[in-house]
py3Dmol code that shows the C-alpha trace and the ligand (Angstrom):
import py3Dmol

protein = """\
ATOM      1  CA  UNK A   1      -0.047  -0.042  -0.076  1.00  0.00           C
ATOM      2  CA  UNK A   2       2.782   2.398   0.925  1.00  0.00           C
ATOM      3  CA  UNK A   3       4.644   1.515  -2.280  1.00  0.00           C
ATOM      4  CA  UNK A   4       1.539   2.445  -4.306  1.00  0.00           C
ATOM      5  CA  UNK A   5       1.229   5.708  -2.469  1.00  0.00           C
ATOM      6  CA  UNK A   6       4.791   6.491  -3.183  1.00  0.00           C
ATOM      7  CA  UNK A   7       4.421   5.516  -6.841  1.00  0.00           C
ATOM      8  CA  UNK A   8       1.547   7.729  -7.091  1.00  0.00           C
ATOM      9  CA  UNK A   9       3.368  10.767  -5.652  1.00  0.00           C
ATOM     10  CA  UNK A  10       6.391  10.044  -7.943  1.00  0.00           C
ATOM     11  CA  UNK A  11       4.094   9.918 -10.941  1.00  0.00           C
ATOM     12  CA  UNK A  12       2.326  13.175  -9.868  1.00  0.00           C
ATOM     13  CA  UNK A  13       5.778  14.836  -9.543  1.00  0.00           C
ATOM     14  CA  UNK A  14       6.717  13.616 -12.922  1.00  0.00           C
ATOM     15  CA  UNK A  15       3.485  14.832 -14.498  1.00  0.00           C
ATOM     16  CA  UNK A  16       4.060  18.230 -12.811  1.00  0.00           C
ATOM     17  CA  UNK A  17       7.625  18.545 -14.204  1.00  0.00           C
ATOM     18  CA  UNK A  18       6.471  17.459 -17.838  1.00  0.00           C
ATOM     19  CA  UNK A  19       3.534  20.129 -17.596  1.00  0.00           C
ATOM     20  CA  UNK A  20       6.269  22.828 -17.319  1.00  0.00           C
ATOM     21  CA  UNK A  21       8.577  21.538 -20.006  1.00  0.00           C
ATOM     22  CA  UNK A  22       9.113  23.784 -23.002  1.00  0.00           C
ATOM     23  CA  UNK A  23      10.254  23.273 -26.511  1.00  0.00           C
ATOM     24  CA  UNK A  24      10.272  19.399 -26.284  1.00  0.00           C
ATOM     25  CA  UNK A  25      10.329  19.160 -30.111  1.00  0.00           C
ATOM     26  CA  UNK A  26      13.281  21.679 -30.600  1.00  0.00           C
ATOM     27  CA  UNK A  27      15.015  21.056 -33.819  1.00  0.00           C
ATOM     28  CA  UNK A  28      18.651  19.932 -33.594  1.00  0.00           C
ATOM     29  CA  UNK A  29      20.960  19.214 -36.515  1.00  0.00           C
ATOM     30  CA  UNK A  30      20.424  15.706 -38.034  1.00  0.00           C
ATOM     31  CA  UNK A  31      20.492  13.754 -41.295  1.00  0.00           C
ATOM     32  CA  UNK A  32      18.218  15.016 -44.134  1.00  0.00           C
ATOM     33  CA  UNK A  33      15.584  12.174 -43.938  1.00  0.00           C
ATOM     34  CA  UNK A  34      15.343  12.534 -40.217  1.00  0.00           C
ATOM     35  CA  UNK A  35      14.904  16.209 -40.571  1.00  0.00           C
ATOM     36  CA  UNK A  36      12.011  15.591 -42.963  1.00  0.00           C
ATOM     37  CA  UNK A  37      10.501  13.172 -40.508  1.00  0.00           C
ATOM     38  CA  UNK A  38      10.824  15.769 -37.787  1.00  0.00           C
ATOM     39  CA  UNK A  39       9.093  18.266 -39.939  1.00  0.00           C
ATOM     40  CA  UNK A  40       6.106  16.027 -40.610  1.00  0.00           C
ATOM     41  CA  UNK A  41       5.739  15.073 -37.072  1.00  0.00           C
ATOM     42  CA  UNK A  42       5.851  18.695 -35.783  1.00  0.00           C
ATOM     43  CA  UNK A  43       3.444  19.822 -38.584  1.00  0.00           C
ATOM     44  CA  UNK A  44       0.992  17.162 -37.577  1.00  0.00           C
ATOM     45  CA  UNK A  45       1.137  18.053 -33.887  1.00  0.00           C
ATOM     46  CA  UNK A  46       0.801  21.812 -34.520  1.00  0.00           C
ATOM     47  CA  UNK A  47      -2.213  21.283 -36.871  1.00  0.00           C
ATOM     48  CA  UNK A  48      -3.927  19.523 -34.070  1.00  0.00           C
ATOM     49  CA  UNK A  49      -3.088  22.202 -31.453  1.00  0.00           C
ATOM     50  CA  UNK A  50      -4.288  24.773 -33.890  1.00  0.00           C
ATOM     51  CA  UNK A  51      -7.529  22.800 -34.294  1.00  0.00           C
ATOM     52  CA  UNK A  52      -7.473  22.940 -38.115  1.00  0.00           C
ATOM     53  CA  UNK A  53      -6.637  19.217 -38.730  1.00  0.00           C
ATOM     54  CA  UNK A  54     -10.358  18.458 -39.359  1.00  0.00           C
ATOM     55  CA  UNK A  55     -10.486  21.249 -42.007  1.00  0.00           C
ATOM     56  CA  UNK A  56      -7.361  20.064 -43.817  1.00  0.00           C
ATOM     57  CA  UNK A  57      -8.910  16.554 -44.094  1.00  0.00           C
ATOM     58  CA  UNK A  58     -12.109  18.120 -45.412  1.00  0.00           C
ATOM     59  CA  UNK A  59     -10.489  20.789 -47.569  1.00  0.00           C
ATOM     60  CA  UNK A  60     -11.468  19.336 -50.968  1.00  0.00           C
ATOM     61  CA  UNK A  61     -15.090  19.032 -49.984  1.00  0.00           C
ATOM     62  CA  UNK A  62     -15.443  22.704 -48.974  1.00  0.00           C
ATOM     63  CA  UNK A  63     -16.264  24.611 -52.063  1.00  0.00           C
ATOM     64  CA  UNK A  64     -14.796  28.025 -52.351  1.00  0.00           C
ATOM     65  CA  UNK A  65     -18.029  29.462 -53.765  1.00  0.00           C
ATOM     66  CA  UNK A  66     -16.603  32.842 -54.814  1.00  0.00           C
ATOM     67  CA  UNK A  67     -18.779  35.780 -55.103  1.00  0.00           C
ATOM     68  CA  UNK A  68     -17.526  38.886 -56.651  1.00  0.00           C
ATOM     69  CA  UNK A  69     -18.309  42.150 -54.910  1.00  0.00           C
ATOM     70  CA  UNK A  70     -16.481  44.699 -57.147  1.00  0.00           C
ATOM     71  CA  UNK A  71     -13.916  44.848 -59.961  1.00  0.00           C
ATOM     72  CA  UNK A  72     -11.830  47.974 -60.729  1.00  0.00           C
ATOM     73  CA  UNK A  73      -9.451  48.415 -63.663  1.00  0.00           C
ATOM     74  CA  UNK A  74      -6.169  49.901 -62.604  1.00  0.00           C
ATOM     75  CA  UNK A  75      -4.509  49.874 -65.906  1.00  0.00           C
ATOM     76  CA  UNK A  76      -1.817  47.166 -65.740  1.00  0.00           C
ATOM     77  CA  UNK A  77      -3.968  45.134 -63.202  1.00  0.00           C
ATOM     78  CA  UNK A  78      -7.492  44.656 -62.048  1.00  0.00           C
ATOM     79  CA  UNK A  79      -8.555  44.850 -58.352  1.00  0.00           C
ATOM     80  CA  UNK A  80     -11.382  42.578 -57.462  1.00  0.00           C
ATOM     81  CA  UNK A  81     -13.102  42.242 -54.039  1.00  0.00           C
ATOM     82  CA  UNK A  82     -14.683  38.946 -53.254  1.00  0.00           C
ATOM     83  CA  UNK A  83     -16.204  36.823 -50.582  1.00  0.00           C
ATOM     84  CA  UNK A  84     -15.054  33.028 -50.524  1.00  0.00           C
ATOM     85  CA  UNK A  85     -16.078  30.241 -48.213  1.00  0.00           C
ATOM     86  CA  UNK A  86     -13.489  29.575 -45.423  1.00  0.00           C
ATOM     87  CA  UNK A  87     -15.377  26.826 -43.576  1.00  0.00           C
ATOM     88  CA  UNK A  88     -18.855  25.178 -44.274  1.00  0.00           C
ATOM     89  CA  UNK A  89     -20.302  27.913 -41.965  1.00  0.00           C
ATOM     90  CA  UNK A  90     -18.088  30.890 -42.560  1.00  0.00           C
ATOM     91  CA  UNK A  91     -17.205  33.178 -45.421  1.00  0.00           C
ATOM     92  CA  UNK A  92     -14.307  35.658 -45.645  1.00  0.00           C
ATOM     93  CA  UNK A  93     -13.721  38.763 -47.802  1.00  0.00           C
ATOM     94  CA  UNK A  94     -10.618  38.857 -49.831  1.00  0.00           C
ATOM     95  CA  UNK A  95      -9.103  41.436 -52.228  1.00  0.00           C
ATOM     96  CA  UNK A  96      -7.272  40.118 -55.345  1.00  0.00           C
ATOM     97  CA  UNK A  97      -5.254  41.784 -57.976  1.00  0.00           C
ATOM     98  CA  UNK A  98      -4.924  40.170 -61.417  1.00  0.00           C
ATOM     99  CA  UNK A  99      -2.529  41.293 -64.038  1.00  0.00           C
ATOM    100  CA  UNK A 100      -4.239  42.879 -67.242  1.00  0.00           C
ATOM    101  CA  UNK A 101      -1.973  40.975 -69.745  1.00  0.00           C
ATOM    102  CA  UNK A 102      -0.277  37.737 -69.117  1.00  0.00           C
ATOM    103  CA  UNK A 103       1.341  35.056 -71.362  1.00  0.00           C
ATOM    104  CA  UNK A 104       0.657  32.088 -69.056  1.00  0.00           C
ATOM    105  CA  UNK A 105       0.182  31.147 -65.426  1.00  0.00           C
ATOM    106  CA  UNK A 106       2.324  33.318 -63.247  1.00  0.00           C
ATOM    107  CA  UNK A 107       3.517  33.949 -59.696  1.00  0.00           C
ATOM    108  CA  UNK A 108       1.166  34.978 -56.818  1.00  0.00           C
ATOM    109  CA  UNK A 109       1.586  36.327 -53.318  1.00  0.00           C
ATOM    110  CA  UNK A 110      -0.546  36.084 -50.204  1.00  0.00           C
ATOM    111  CA  UNK A 111      -0.074  39.512 -48.597  1.00  0.00           C
ATOM    112  CA  UNK A 112      -0.630  39.932 -44.783  1.00  0.00           C
ATOM    113  CA  UNK A 113      -1.009  42.885 -42.404  1.00  0.00           C
ATOM    114  CA  UNK A 114      -0.408  43.151 -38.628  1.00  0.00           C
ATOM    115  CA  UNK A 115      -2.353  44.372 -35.591  1.00  0.00           C
ATOM    116  CA  UNK A 116      -4.868  47.035 -36.585  1.00  0.00           C
ATOM    117  CA  UNK A 117      -4.617  46.124 -40.222  1.00  0.00           C
ATOM    118  CA  UNK A 118      -7.292  45.031 -42.584  1.00  0.00           C
ATOM    119  CA  UNK A 119      -7.543  43.354 -45.994  1.00  0.00           C
ATOM    120  CA  UNK A 120      -6.631  46.574 -47.679  1.00  0.00           C
ATOM    121  CA  UNK A 121      -3.571  47.409 -45.609  1.00  0.00           C
ATOM    122  CA  UNK A 122      -0.898  45.846 -47.976  1.00  0.00           C
ATOM    123  CA  UNK A 123      -2.127  48.120 -50.810  1.00  0.00           C
ATOM    124  CA  UNK A 124      -1.648  51.860 -51.174  1.00  0.00           C
ATOM    125  CA  UNK A 125      -4.198  54.443 -51.978  1.00  0.00           C
ATOM    126  CA  UNK A 126      -3.618  53.968 -55.824  1.00  0.00           C
ATOM    127  CA  UNK A 127      -5.143  50.469 -55.461  1.00  0.00           C
ATOM    128  CA  UNK A 128      -7.793  50.755 -52.808  1.00  0.00           C
ATOM    129  CA  UNK A 129      -9.713  53.581 -51.401  1.00  0.00           C
ATOM    130  CA  UNK A 130      -8.768  54.422 -47.780  1.00  0.00           C
ATOM    131  CA  UNK A 131      -9.287  57.384 -45.447  1.00  0.00           C
ATOM    132  CA  UNK A 132      -6.339  59.487 -44.175  1.00  0.00           C
ATOM    133  CA  UNK A 133      -6.037  57.772 -40.760  1.00  0.00           C
ATOM    134  CA  UNK A 134      -5.963  54.286 -42.377  1.00  0.00           C
ATOM    135  CA  UNK A 135      -3.453  55.478 -45.088  1.00  0.00           C
ATOM    136  CA  UNK A 136      -1.225  56.859 -42.313  1.00  0.00           C
ATOM    137  CA  UNK A 137      -1.437  53.618 -40.250  1.00  0.00           C
ATOM    138  CA  UNK A 138      -0.646  51.457 -43.354  1.00  0.00           C
ATOM    139  CA  UNK A 139       2.510  53.379 -44.309  1.00  0.00           C
ATOM    140  CA  UNK A 140       4.631  50.715 -42.432  1.00  0.00           C
ATOM    141  CA  UNK A 141       3.630  48.131 -45.266  1.00  0.00           C
ATOM    142  CA  UNK A 142       5.051  50.388 -48.018  1.00  0.00           C
ATOM    143  CA  UNK A 143       2.205  49.405 -50.371  1.00  0.00           C
ATOM    144  CA  UNK A 144       3.948  46.003 -51.031  1.00  0.00           C
ATOM    145  CA  UNK A 145       0.763  44.490 -52.440  1.00  0.00           C
ATOM    146  CA  UNK A 146       0.478  47.247 -54.844  1.00  0.00           C
ATOM    147  CA  UNK A 147       4.162  46.993 -55.774  1.00  0.00           C
ATOM    148  CA  UNK A 148       3.705  43.276 -56.470  1.00  0.00           C
ATOM    149  CA  UNK A 149       0.510  43.871 -58.463  1.00  0.00           C
ATOM    150  CA  UNK A 150       2.335  46.488 -60.583  1.00  0.00           C
ATOM    151  CA  UNK A 151       5.101  43.933 -61.315  1.00  0.00           C
ATOM    152  CA  UNK A 152       2.541  41.464 -62.713  1.00  0.00           C
ATOM    153  CA  UNK A 153       1.999  39.236 -59.654  1.00  0.00           C
ATOM    154  CA  UNK A 154      -1.475  38.017 -58.705  1.00  0.00           C
ATOM    155  CA  UNK A 155      -2.059  39.026 -55.030  1.00  0.00           C
ATOM    156  CA  UNK A 156      -4.477  38.197 -52.510  1.00  0.00           C
ATOM    157  CA  UNK A 157      -5.110  39.554 -49.007  1.00  0.00           C
ATOM    158  CA  UNK A 158      -7.633  38.968 -46.254  1.00  0.00           C
ATOM    159  CA  UNK A 159      -8.021  40.417 -42.621  1.00  0.00           C
ATOM    160  CA  UNK A 160      -6.198  38.379 -40.007  1.00  0.00           C
ATOM    161  CA  UNK A 161      -6.023  41.011 -37.236  1.00  0.00           C
ATOM    162  CA  UNK A 162      -9.047  39.878 -35.486  1.00  0.00           C
ATOM    163  CA  UNK A 163      -8.865  38.980 -31.758  1.00  0.00           C
ATOM    164  CA  UNK A 164     -12.166  37.143 -31.371  1.00  0.00           C
ATOM    165  CA  UNK A 165     -12.931  33.580 -32.311  1.00  0.00           C
ATOM    166  CA  UNK A 166     -15.398  33.245 -34.924  1.00  0.00           C
ATOM    167  CA  UNK A 167     -16.583  29.693 -34.680  1.00  0.00           C
ATOM    168  CA  UNK A 168     -17.085  27.715 -31.555  1.00  0.00           C
ATOM    169  CA  UNK A 169     -14.311  25.118 -30.837  1.00  0.00           C
ATOM    170  CA  UNK A 170     -11.823  26.983 -33.003  1.00  0.00           C
ATOM    171  CA  UNK A 171      -8.640  28.740 -31.928  1.00  0.00           C
ATOM    172  CA  UNK A 172      -7.831  32.467 -32.886  1.00  0.00           C
ATOM    173  CA  UNK A 173      -4.447  31.444 -34.454  1.00  0.00           C
ATOM    174  CA  UNK A 174      -5.909  28.526 -36.144  1.00  0.00           C
ATOM    175  CA  UNK A 175      -8.732  30.626 -37.792  1.00  0.00           C
ATOM    176  CA  UNK A 176      -6.274  33.203 -38.890  1.00  0.00           C
ATOM    177  CA  UNK A 177      -4.192  30.590 -40.448  1.00  0.00           C
ATOM    178  CA  UNK A 178      -7.021  28.704 -41.926  1.00  0.00           C
ATOM    179  CA  UNK A 179      -8.291  31.847 -43.708  1.00  0.00           C
ATOM    180  CA  UNK A 180      -4.825  32.248 -45.317  1.00  0.00           C
ATOM    181  CA  UNK A 181      -4.830  28.722 -46.489  1.00  0.00           C
ATOM    182  CA  UNK A 182      -8.111  29.307 -48.087  1.00  0.00           C
ATOM    183  CA  UNK A 183      -6.483  32.303 -49.894  1.00  0.00           C
ATOM    184  CA  UNK A 184      -3.920  29.780 -51.211  1.00  0.00           C
ATOM    185  CA  UNK A 185      -6.882  27.512 -52.148  1.00  0.00           C
ATOM    186  CA  UNK A 186      -8.420  30.427 -54.141  1.00  0.00           C
ATOM    187  CA  UNK A 187      -4.996  31.244 -55.851  1.00  0.00           C
ATOM    188  CA  UNK A 188      -4.748  27.757 -56.928  1.00  0.00           C
ATOM    189  CA  UNK A 189      -8.245  27.875 -58.527  1.00  0.00           C
ATOM    190  CA  UNK A 190      -7.145  30.825 -60.859  1.00  0.00           C
ATOM    191  CA  UNK A 191      -5.903  30.074 -64.347  1.00  0.00           C
ATOM    192  CA  UNK A 192      -3.654  33.020 -63.961  1.00  0.00           C
ATOM    193  CA  UNK A 193      -1.673  31.391 -61.122  1.00  0.00           C
ATOM    194  CA  UNK A 194       1.216  28.994 -61.386  1.00  0.00           C
ATOM    195  CA  UNK A 195       0.639  26.624 -58.476  1.00  0.00           C
ATOM    196  CA  UNK A 196       4.462  26.095 -58.113  1.00  0.00           C
ATOM    197  CA  UNK A 197       4.961  29.759 -57.668  1.00  0.00           C
ATOM    198  CA  UNK A 198       2.791  30.839 -54.729  1.00  0.00           C
ATOM    199  CA  UNK A 199       4.547  32.931 -52.137  1.00  0.00           C
ATOM    200  CA  UNK A 200       3.500  34.842 -48.943  1.00  0.00           C
ATOM    201  CA  UNK A 201       4.717  38.047 -47.194  1.00  0.00           C
ATOM    202  CA  UNK A 202       3.683  40.049 -44.158  1.00  0.00           C
ATOM    203  CA  UNK A 203       4.797  42.410 -41.552  1.00  0.00           C
ATOM    204  CA  UNK A 204       4.426  42.113 -37.705  1.00  0.00           C
ATOM    205  CA  UNK A 205       1.403  39.994 -36.877  1.00  0.00           C
ATOM    206  CA  UNK A 206       1.444  39.643 -40.730  1.00  0.00           C
ATOM    207  CA  UNK A 207       5.099  38.412 -40.456  1.00  0.00           C
ATOM    208  CA  UNK A 208       3.934  35.916 -37.851  1.00  0.00           C
ATOM    209  CA  UNK A 209       1.321  34.726 -40.176  1.00  0.00           C
ATOM    210  CA  UNK A 210       3.718  34.443 -42.905  1.00  0.00           C
ATOM    211  CA  UNK A 211       5.805  32.185 -40.597  1.00  0.00           C
ATOM    212  CA  UNK A 212       2.693  30.028 -39.940  1.00  0.00           C
ATOM    213  CA  UNK A 213       1.560  29.894 -43.571  1.00  0.00           C
ATOM    214  CA  UNK A 214       4.943  29.000 -44.875  1.00  0.00           C
ATOM    215  CA  UNK A 215       5.587  26.426 -42.225  1.00  0.00           C
ATOM    216  CA  UNK A 216       2.224  24.506 -42.393  1.00  0.00           C
ATOM    217  CA  UNK A 217       1.219  24.967 -45.944  1.00  0.00           C
ATOM    218  CA  UNK A 218       3.827  23.304 -48.185  1.00  0.00           C
ATOM    219  CA  UNK A 219       2.211  24.777 -51.335  1.00  0.00           C
ATOM    220  CA  UNK A 220       3.957  28.058 -50.362  1.00  0.00           C
ATOM    221  CA  UNK A 221       7.123  28.261 -52.399  1.00  0.00           C
ATOM    222  CA  UNK A 222       8.658  31.489 -50.819  1.00  0.00           C
ATOM    223  CA  UNK A 223       8.087  33.208 -47.621  1.00  0.00           C
ATOM    224  CA  UNK A 224       8.874  36.907 -46.413  1.00  0.00           C
ATOM    225  CA  UNK A 225       8.390  37.232 -42.761  1.00  0.00           C
ATOM    226  CA  UNK A 226       9.071  40.861 -41.757  1.00  0.00           C
ATOM    227  CA  UNK A 227       9.160  42.476 -38.280  1.00  0.00           C
ATOM    228  CA  UNK A 228       8.585  39.261 -36.430  1.00  0.00           C
ATOM    229  CA  UNK A 229      11.665  36.838 -35.904  1.00  0.00           C
ATOM    230  CA  UNK A 230      12.362  36.644 -32.406  1.00  0.00           C
ATOM    231  CA  UNK A 231      12.147  34.216 -29.318  1.00  0.00           C
ATOM    232  CA  UNK A 232       9.137  33.206 -27.442  1.00  0.00           C
ATOM    233  CA  UNK A 233      10.649  34.166 -24.035  1.00  0.00           C
ATOM    234  CA  UNK A 234      10.955  37.611 -25.356  1.00  0.00           C
ATOM    235  CA  UNK A 235       7.447  37.609 -26.719  1.00  0.00           C
ATOM    236  CA  UNK A 236       6.064  36.783 -23.297  1.00  0.00           C
ATOM    237  CA  UNK A 237       6.923  40.508 -22.388  1.00  0.00           C
ATOM    238  CA  UNK A 238       5.767  43.829 -23.820  1.00  0.00           C
ATOM    239  CA  UNK A 239       3.622  42.163 -26.460  1.00  0.00           C
ATOM    240  CA  UNK A 240      -0.046  41.159 -27.074  1.00  0.00           C
ATOM    241  CA  UNK A 241      -0.103  37.459 -26.210  1.00  0.00           C
ATOM    242  CA  UNK A 242      -2.307  36.469 -29.235  1.00  0.00           C
ATOM    243  CA  UNK A 243       0.476  34.346 -30.580  1.00  0.00           C
ATOM    244  CA  UNK A 244       0.260  32.030 -27.724  1.00  0.00           C
ATOM    245  CA  UNK A 245      -2.066  29.024 -27.359  1.00  0.00           C
ATOM    246  CA  UNK A 246      -2.138  25.784 -25.262  1.00  0.00           C
ATOM    247  CA  UNK A 247       0.425  23.280 -26.188  1.00  0.00           C
ATOM    248  CA  UNK A 248       2.490  25.636 -28.315  1.00  0.00           C
ATOM    249  CA  UNK A 249       5.421  26.420 -25.939  1.00  0.00           C
ATOM    250  CA  UNK A 250       5.634  22.868 -24.822  1.00  0.00           C
ATOM    251  CA  UNK A 251       6.470  21.862 -28.278  1.00  0.00           C
ATOM    252  CA  UNK A 252       8.497  24.667 -30.086  1.00  0.00           C
ATOM    253  CA  UNK A 253       9.856  28.080 -30.227  1.00  0.00           C
ATOM    254  CA  UNK A 254       9.547  30.408 -33.271  1.00  0.00           C
ATOM    255  CA  UNK A 255      12.749  29.086 -34.820  1.00  0.00           C
ATOM    256  CA  UNK A 256      11.258  25.617 -34.913  1.00  0.00           C
ATOM    257  CA  UNK A 257       8.183  26.811 -36.697  1.00  0.00           C
ATOM    258  CA  UNK A 258      10.400  28.646 -39.217  1.00  0.00           C
ATOM    259  CA  UNK A 259      12.405  25.407 -39.656  1.00  0.00           C
ATOM    260  CA  UNK A 260       9.275  23.720 -41.078  1.00  0.00           C
ATOM    261  CA  UNK A 261       9.699  25.928 -44.125  1.00  0.00           C
ATOM    262  CA  UNK A 262      12.953  24.417 -45.062  1.00  0.00           C
ATOM    263  CA  UNK A 263      14.236  23.917 -47.833  1.00  0.00           C
ATOM    264  CA  UNK A 264      11.841  26.360 -49.302  1.00  0.00           C
ATOM    265  CA  UNK A 265      13.114  30.002 -49.577  1.00  0.00           C
ATOM    266  CA  UNK A 266      12.603  32.039 -46.416  1.00  0.00           C
ATOM    267  CA  UNK A 267      13.528  35.651 -45.856  1.00  0.00           C
ATOM    268  CA  UNK A 268      13.214  37.295 -42.456  1.00  0.00           C
ATOM    269  CA  UNK A 269      13.447  40.969 -42.215  1.00  0.00           C
ATOM    270  CA  UNK A 270      14.390  42.881 -39.027  1.00  0.00           C
ATOM    271  CA  UNK A 271      14.939  46.660 -38.876  1.00  0.00           C
ATOM    272  CA  UNK A 272      17.934  48.109 -36.902  1.00  0.00           C
ATOM    273  CA  UNK A 273      15.670  50.712 -35.308  1.00  0.00           C
ATOM    274  CA  UNK A 274      13.621  48.169 -33.653  1.00  0.00           C
ATOM    275  CA  UNK A 275      14.103  48.804 -29.921  1.00  0.00           C
ATOM    276  CA  UNK A 276      15.331  45.996 -27.482  1.00  0.00           C
ATOM    277  CA  UNK A 277      11.695  45.528 -26.262  1.00  0.00           C
ATOM    278  CA  UNK A 278      10.354  44.717 -29.757  1.00  0.00           C
ATOM    279  CA  UNK A 279      11.811  42.758 -32.723  1.00  0.00           C
ATOM    280  CA  UNK A 280      15.441  43.447 -31.767  1.00  0.00           C
ATOM    281  CA  UNK A 281      18.055  42.534 -34.329  1.00  0.00           C
ATOM    282  CA  UNK A 282      20.431  40.764 -31.944  1.00  0.00           C
ATOM    283  CA  UNK A 283      17.682  38.421 -31.007  1.00  0.00           C
ATOM    284  CA  UNK A 284      16.629  37.813 -34.590  1.00  0.00           C
ATOM    285  CA  UNK A 285      20.144  37.017 -35.445  1.00  0.00           C
ATOM    286  CA  UNK A 286      20.309  34.298 -32.573  1.00  0.00           C
ATOM    287  CA  UNK A 287      17.043  32.905 -33.736  1.00  0.00           C
ATOM    288  CA  UNK A 288      18.156  32.825 -37.304  1.00  0.00           C
ATOM    289  CA  UNK A 289      21.242  30.878 -36.299  1.00  0.00           C
ATOM    290  CA  UNK A 290      18.818  28.190 -35.030  1.00  0.00           C
ATOM    291  CA  UNK A 291      16.687  28.290 -38.296  1.00  0.00           C
ATOM    292  CA  UNK A 292      19.913  27.890 -40.410  1.00  0.00           C
ATOM    293  CA  UNK A 293      20.650  24.366 -39.141  1.00  0.00           C
ATOM    294  CA  UNK A 294      17.920  22.633 -40.971  1.00  0.00           C
ATOM    295  CA  UNK A 295      18.574  24.445 -44.259  1.00  0.00           C
ATOM    296  CA  UNK A 296      22.151  23.137 -43.914  1.00  0.00           C
ATOM    297  CA  UNK A 297      20.919  19.648 -43.193  1.00  0.00           C
ATOM    298  CA  UNK A 298      18.671  19.782 -46.278  1.00  0.00           C
ATOM    299  CA  UNK A 299      21.518  21.119 -48.417  1.00  0.00           C
ATOM    300  CA  UNK A 300      19.916  24.469 -49.191  1.00  0.00           C
ATOM    301  CA  UNK A 301      21.766  26.892 -46.718  1.00  0.00           C
ATOM    302  CA  UNK A 302      21.453  29.730 -49.486  1.00  0.00           C
ATOM    303  CA  UNK A 303      17.650  29.560 -49.192  1.00  0.00           C
ATOM    304  CA  UNK A 304      17.286  31.231 -45.913  1.00  0.00           C
ATOM    305  CA  UNK A 305      18.185  34.981 -45.419  1.00  0.00           C
ATOM    306  CA  UNK A 306      18.087  37.584 -42.587  1.00  0.00           C
ATOM    307  CA  UNK A 307      17.602  40.921 -44.200  1.00  0.00           C
ATOM    308  CA  UNK A 308      18.672  43.425 -41.694  1.00  0.00           C
ATOM    309  CA  UNK A 309      17.719  46.861 -42.891  1.00  0.00           C
ATOM    310  CA  UNK A 310      18.202  50.314 -41.524  1.00  0.00           C
ATOM    311  CA  UNK A 311      14.719  51.204 -40.482  1.00  0.00           C
ATOM    312  CA  UNK A 312      12.343  50.131 -37.875  1.00  0.00           C
ATOM    313  CA  UNK A 313       9.005  48.087 -37.765  1.00  0.00           C
ATOM    314  CA  UNK A 314       8.433  48.407 -41.488  1.00  0.00           C
ATOM    315  CA  UNK A 315       8.713  46.329 -44.780  1.00  0.00           C
ATOM    316  CA  UNK A 316      11.848  46.674 -46.542  1.00  0.00           C
ATOM    317  CA  UNK A 317      10.258  46.821 -49.836  1.00  0.00           C
ATOM    318  CA  UNK A 318      13.391  46.535 -52.130  1.00  0.00           C
ATOM    319  CA  UNK A 319      14.390  43.540 -50.130  1.00  0.00           C
ATOM    320  CA  UNK A 320      11.032  41.953 -50.370  1.00  0.00           C
ATOM    321  CA  UNK A 321      10.793  42.470 -54.130  1.00  0.00           C
ATOM    322  CA  UNK A 322      14.363  41.218 -54.693  1.00  0.00           C
ATOM    323  CA  UNK A 323      13.626  38.102 -52.772  1.00  0.00           C
ATOM    324  CA  UNK A 324      10.328  37.242 -54.338  1.00  0.00           C
ATOM    325  CA  UNK A 325      11.513  37.987 -57.844  1.00  0.00           C
ATOM    326  CA  UNK A 326      14.478  35.836 -57.276  1.00  0.00           C
ATOM    327  CA  UNK A 327      12.429  32.872 -56.291  1.00  0.00           C
ATOM    328  CA  UNK A 328       9.074  33.345 -57.928  1.00  0.00           C
ATOM    329  CA  UNK A 329       9.879  34.847 -61.318  1.00  0.00           C
ATOM    330  CA  UNK A 330      11.367  32.969 -64.211  1.00  0.00           C
ATOM    331  CA  UNK A 331      13.283  33.811 -67.386  1.00  0.00           C
ATOM    332  CA  UNK A 332      16.715  34.973 -68.393  1.00  0.00           C
ATOM    333  CA  UNK A 333      16.177  38.559 -67.612  1.00  0.00           C
ATOM    334  CA  UNK A 334      15.320  37.825 -64.005  1.00  0.00           C
ATOM    335  CA  UNK A 335      18.317  35.430 -63.709  1.00  0.00           C
ATOM    336  CA  UNK A 336      20.611  38.050 -65.132  1.00  0.00           C
ATOM    337  CA  UNK A 337      19.272  40.704 -62.774  1.00  0.00           C
ATOM    338  CA  UNK A 338      19.589  38.386 -59.764  1.00  0.00           C
ATOM    339  CA  UNK A 339      23.123  37.573 -60.835  1.00  0.00           C
ATOM    340  CA  UNK A 340      24.230  41.163 -61.312  1.00  0.00           C
ATOM    341  CA  UNK A 341      22.452  43.092 -58.464  1.00  0.00           C
ATOM    342  CA  UNK A 342      24.554  43.119 -55.268  1.00  0.00           C
ATOM    343  CA  UNK A 343      22.600  44.273 -52.223  1.00  0.00           C
TER     344      UNK A 343
END
"""
ligand_1 = """\
1
ZN
Zn -2.686 40.469 -30.664
"""
view = py3Dmol.view(width=600, height=400)
view.addModel(protein, "pdb")
view.setStyle({"model": 0}, {"cartoon": {"style": "trace"}})
view.addModel(ligand_1, "xyz")
view.setStyle({"model": 1}, {"stick": {}})
view.zoomTo()
view.show()
């Protein structure tokens, strides 16, 4: 009897210590096939914790059912606003830009804004109408969606800045991510889009969502995650905790989530004017060192880049365009440009 009591106490203590464990699935350097097995395992665990595993299984049976709300000719591209079906019971609004002339399927980018943003934030006032306050708040994005549209990319954006859960039983981060996956579904349905050349880009919370989308949706061929790379211990302070959910810290840190993107191209951007309390460059450099390990193990060390730029919490637009052109555009001209331009 005493032995049983003692064993119970020991197991309780063990349970207590495991409940406090963090980053149990941390990536450490290993052989390529083991690295891929690690990615598959971590992806599966995260999908379950994000409560989107059922939607992923059902995805092909959930019709997109697009409904166009408006269409505006902007010369070299058209701007459409639509509603698409996110889940059987929920629809979302998206903005899509389509090039006016195109020889065949081309590249596309999912564009994401941060806290306080909406589905128009990645675009400047030449593309979408916005009031003065919104235009001022959106300056940090540098109109990167408009810049991509003008270069002939198909682009899509939806709102991910909400802090309320929209469907019972879901998770905030899971709903945000799922809506972005549905944006990829919609891009794949368009004849103008080359399915092998779909990228994603975002700043701040949008950079976080780019991390998640690149990590968990293997259809994403290139990711730009701006103003987000850091460590979870740091994000526990001075920041909205909407990034956190049950079971996340027990499994991974941000570097491990980014590691799920490998060997697909990944650019993180952090500005030198970010203060120590925010997305501080020395922390980003340390986290990036952890991300680099899996790119080396998968023999693509050149595919991961930390773009440290001289500004603050903003998109480095030239850096973003250079990286996405390099990995999503094709043709001798782009190859020559990429070979000749030194940044
Ligand atoms: Zn938040």
